Residue, then its C-alpha position, 0 to 999 in steps of 0.5 A: m302476473a308478476d306484475s303484481l306481486s307487492y315483495i320482490p324487491s330487485p329484479e333478478h330475485t323477480q326473475t327467479f321468483n316468477t318462474l317459481h309464481r307461475m310454476v306454483f300457480a299452474i300446479l296447485s289445487d288449492a286457492v293461493f292468494i297474495l296478500d299485502a303487510e297488511i292482510t287486507k288487500i288481494l294482490d294476485c291469485n291463482p286459478t283455483a281461487s276463482n274454481i272455489f269461490g265462482y270469482s274472476r280474478e279480477e274481480m278479486l285483485g285490491q279486493t279485502t279477503t272479508f267478501l271470502h270470510t261467512d261474516a266479519d265475526a269468522l274474519e275475526e276469529f280466523r286473526s284471533h288463531l293467526y298471529p298467537a300462530i305466528n308469533e309461535k311458529g311463524f306460520l298457520s297452518h290448517y286452520e278449519l274453518t267457514m268461508k263464502r263463494k259468491d252464489g252465497t253458499i258456505f263451505p269449510a275449508e283449510k286456511s294457511v297462511v305463510p308470512l314473506g319477508d326478513p328480520q331485520a325488514g320485516h313482513f312486506g306480505w302474505v301467503s294465504m292458500v285455502h283448500d276446499i275441505s267439503d268433500r272431505k268433511l260430507l266422507e267424514k260424516k258420512l264414515q261418522a254416520e255409517n260407523k255408528s249405524l254399525e256398531l247398531q245394526v253389526a249383529n242383525q243387519t249384515r246386508e246393510s253393514y254389508e252394502c255400507e262398506q262397499i260404500q266406506h269403500a268408495i268413498l275411500e278409493a275416490t279421495d287423494q287423501s291417505i285415510m285409515m281407521t285404527d283402534l286404540n292400540g294402532n292396529i289399521i281396522l281401515a284403510n284405502e289403497v292410498a294409505a297401505k301404498r304411503f307403507n309401500m303395502v297393499v290394503q289387504d296386507f296392511l290392515g290389522v297391521c298395528i302402524f305403530d310397528l311400520m315407523p322408527s321408534e321416536l315416530a311412534r311414540s310421537r304418534n301415541a301420544i297424539g293418539e292418547k290425547i285424541v282419547v282424553t281431550g275428545k279433540p282432533i289435532r292437526f300436525n305434519d309429518e316429513r320422511g324422505g323428502i315427502w311432506f303429509e299434512s294429517t289429522a286425527y280425528p275421536v269415534y265414538d262408541p256408543n256410549g259415548q267413548v272415544d274408541r277409534l281413530v281416524l286420521f286423514a293425511r294430504d300430500i303438501t310436497t308441492q307446497k312445501r317444497t315452493e315455500i323453500a323456494l320463495k326462502e331461496s330465493e330471498e335469501k340467494y337476493r339477499m346475498l347478491a345484494e349485500a356482496a355487490h360493490d354497488m349502492i344499491f337501494v329502494i325507495t318508495e313513492d312517499d320518500q322511504i326507504e324500504y331497502v338498503n344494501s350494508h354497503a351503502a348504509g356503510f356510505f353513511n357508517l350505519r348499518p341497514e336497519a338504522i336506515i330502513g323506514k327513515q324518509q331518504s330526505s332526512l340523510f342528505p342535504p336540502t338541495d341534493a335530496k330535493r335533486q334526488r327526490e325530483g329523479i324518483v318522481a320523474t322515474l314514476a311519472s315516466g315508468s322507464p329508467k333513469y340514468s344520472e351522475n352528481w356531486l353527492k355529501f353523505g353523512k358529515g363524509e366528503a361528496a361523491f360522484i355518484n351515478t345512479w341509475l333509478v328503475p320504475l318497480s312495479y309491485l304496489k307496496n300497501g298501495k304505494r309505488s317505489v324505486l329500486g335504485i343502484s348507485r356506483d362511486i366515480t369520483i375519481l374516474r370523475r377527477i380523471q376525466d376532468e384532468l384530461e378535459s384540462s389538459k384537453k382544454q391547456l392542448e386546444r388553447r396552444v394549438d390555437q395558439r401556435t395555429k395562431e402564429l404560425a398562420n401569422l407566419s406564413t401569411q408573412m412570407r406570403k407578403l416576404a414571397k410575395k415582394l420577392i416575386t415582385a422584386q425579383e420581377e422587376e429585377r428581370r424586367r430590368i435586366s431584359r430591358e438593358l439586354h435589349d435597349d443598351t446590350g443590343q444596342v450596342l452589338i448592332t453598332l458592332k455589327y454595323t462597324l464590322a460591316d463596313l470594316l469587311n466592305e473595306l476589306s476583299p475577297d484576297q486578303g485572305v486570313s482578314y476578310e473571314k476573321v471579319s465575317d466570321s466576327i459578324k456572325a458571331v456577333d448576329e448570335a449573341m444579338t439572337s441569345i441575348r433577345s431569348i434570354a430578355h423574353s425569357l427574363r421579361p417577354s416584353l409582349l406581356d407589356v405591350g400586347g397582354l396576357n392573351v397574345s403573351l401565351k399564343d406566340f409562347c404556344q406558337d413558338i413551342n409548336h415551331c420547335t418541337k413537334i408536339e400539336i399545341n391547340y391554343i384558346g384564349m380570350e382577351l382580358d383588358n385591364l389585367p394587374d402585372e403580378i395576374a399575368i406574369t403569374l399565368y404566364r409563369y404557370v405555363q412556362e414551368a407545364f411546359t417545361n413539365i410536359l418536353k421534359h416527362s409526360q411523352a405527350t404529342r397534343v397539347s391543350v391551352k385555356l384561358k377563361f374568365i367565368h364568375q370573377r375567376i381565370i381559369l388556365s387549364v393545360s392538358d396533354n394527351g402524355i404518359g402521366i404521373r406515376d405512384h411513384q413520381d412526385t406532384t411536387g415539385i419545387g417548379l410547382i410549388g414555387l407556380r402553386e405559391r404564387i398562385d396562392s398568395l393573390g388568393g387563387k387555387l392551382q388544381i393538378e389531376t393525372a394517371p399513369g397513361k390518363g395525361t395531366n390535366l393541370k388547372a390554374s384560379i385565381p380570382w378577378k373582380v372585373t364588371d367590364i368583362e363577360a365569360 
């Protein structure tokens, strides 16, 4: 039901009001209608309304109330009493009139109307309650008829009088209203149990008591005055009575004697506590909503689909240096510059079209003040007011936060530029260092090649000549010459050892086989030498790589040398596998062992490996190290080489 209410200006208020609304609709026995501000359309009604008038809820929603009245004149007559009562008391209570059901039958009713609204925003809806008093009117007519009959026949129709008394008693006890009859002095002549219980008495003790004696003196005087007025005017009077938190709606009627003079009064009183408490709860709910909205540090507003400001709290109005009442009723677009107003208008239209909340952040200029950065939630409201939809807006000034974000973003961009610049500088430096390292490596290898050649060619030839000279000298000596013969013989041995050492040094500086036989033959020969010198089983699998650039060949050869240096020092391996492959234009050289692997505390970034990694990287290649404690180590070097005449 809450979806159809048009007077709930906020989601918090909606939740509170929905609970009250469902409670009221569930327990009230009167027809309840929720009307729009013009009292022309029915926005909602309770099940009792359908029971009383015979229309379904769907048939009544959106209709004017004209079809519930007997005719247009009766409606105008009702309104002629409504507006004066609203102006005087703020509500209309228990106005008697006749109304019409769906089947065309006319019935008497009491109608009460309470406006919904506040002094600033004006009325924005109405609650109309209709009480079917057909039974009461029938009772009143019967009572009047029986009273006249009793007054005319009391002396000679005892039996009929008794029957009438029984009928009266049945009628009195059949209603839930308090009913009593008094004489002009207030003495109780007739009453039902409901009336007696109201004063904590039973009917037998209640009859004959002066009603004024049961009331406080001030209340007794006001009720006596009402009775005197009825006697003078001959017209019924309706009034409300509240005692101990219980409200009663009372109507006093005159009863005439055979001469047409008022000699008794009949009082009907109905318990309207639930209705009153509902009205109070509604007012309290509205007040709570207003207090929350006014206490909020956010801008809260309601704008209709035709751009009219329906509500605004003081915080929002303060941005324009105005009071809320100076803004409510104006067009939103009249308060902002054209560009801002257009953007906000488009947001409202889009929110209503989608039926879903929308969030936005924009710079807004309020009046003559400086622009502020505002975030806004727009929420479509489900109710209609005067046939128009509305959106609830909640905005917050986040200018300081936005400026902080802008500063952070600016600082971030500056930092990114500096990082990019520094990265480029480092990249250039790294490129230069790689070029320098490449040149150094090339120069080093060339120097090694030169030294190796000089050791092999020059120093080797000198030692060979020295050996032959010493051999000739040894041949000229006889073993009998003792010391001289032994010295020459030892010198020849020393020359042989020197020649072996020089060949080893020359080979380590630059293996001559690498220049003659290539990388595959050199690696195979290197592995065989290691195999002869150690107890490690070495399995070499390779392939011929013709025309391999010298810088690649020597780099891979040094890589295998360094790998075996580490294996011999640390791995405790018994088997090593060396594989040379060419796959997809890449040379892949792997060295795997079954040793103890590299433990967590050991470093895989030794100077030897770092140098090798740098040399491999300078050729555009990669060096991968796979190891685990107890599971050996696998080194794999991969270097690109685009050669079309070699197949993998």
